C-alpha positions, 0 to 999 in steps of 0.5 A: 202770170199763170195759175196751177191746176191744184194747190197743193199739187198731188199729181205731176201735172198739177204745178203746170200753168193750166189752161185746161178746165178754164183755170187761168181764163176763169181766174182772170175773169173773176179778178176782172170782176173784182176791179170792175164791179166796185159795188159788189166788191166794195169790201176790197181795199185799195191795196188789195185791188192794186194787187188784183190789177197787177195779177190781171196784167201779168196774167194777160201778158202770160196768156198772150205769150203762151199762144202757140205759133206755127211759123209766123201764124198764131194758133190756139193754146195748149192745155198745160204749160211747163212753168219754167220753159213755157212749153206745152206740157203733159196733163194726165197720161192720155193728155199729151202736149198739144193744142187744145181745141176746147180750151182755146175757146175758153181763152178766146171768150175771156180775151173777147171780154176785155174792154177796149182790147189792145191790138195784140189782144185783137190779133190773138183772138183773130189768129186763134179763131182762124186756126179753129176754122182751119182745123174744123173737121168736115165729112165725119161725125161722131156716132154713139151706139148701144154696146154691151154694158161694161164697168170700168174703174171710173165709169160704167158704160152701155154705149160706145162711140165711133167716127162715121164718114158723112159727106154732109157733116161739119162742125166737128173739132178734135180735142187735141191737135199736134203743135207742129202739123195740126194732126189730131192727137189721140192717146190711150190711158197709158199715154201711147199716141194712136192714129185712129179713134178706134185704136183708143180702148172703149174705156177712154172712148166713152170716158173722155170727149175726144171730139166736140163742137166747142168752137161752133157758137164762138 
């Protein structure tokens, strides 16, 4: 019921069931169009349409099974899951196993697109939205400022970023949260978890979005 990041795999995280980059939600959304828009997809014969529907049924069941639970409470989704254990798994070295704020939004949008959703789907949506509200960060904002030009392996930067205390600030979310206590998960490129945003080297601060407003419109 899940889809891997890349086929054939060239990186250790490629075989994982992937929620990141809207992989699974994107595939399921496309498959739903195949079975619902029979005019556009009239070239799909009955046998293939049945296979598509079966894949949707498995995919939906898998998504619901993968939703992280914290005790009796539903939370969000991790970016990747081990295909055998179904536990949150590591993506790239700095993407530690955790609940992903950005990716959870993509899953919720997909689930909300299902016509006549079951009570289980509704509960999954409500639970994840409640979780997103719980982990919203207030009193802090991201500030981008000029910095000496630097050339890194994958990008060039003339800016840097920092967290700034601001009592009026709201609408900020972390990219990753600990699956147990919802603490913000930050890491260096070599996979070492750090406690503070400023502990991430500039290359990863400017080359990756650790904070954002993804759930705001949702």
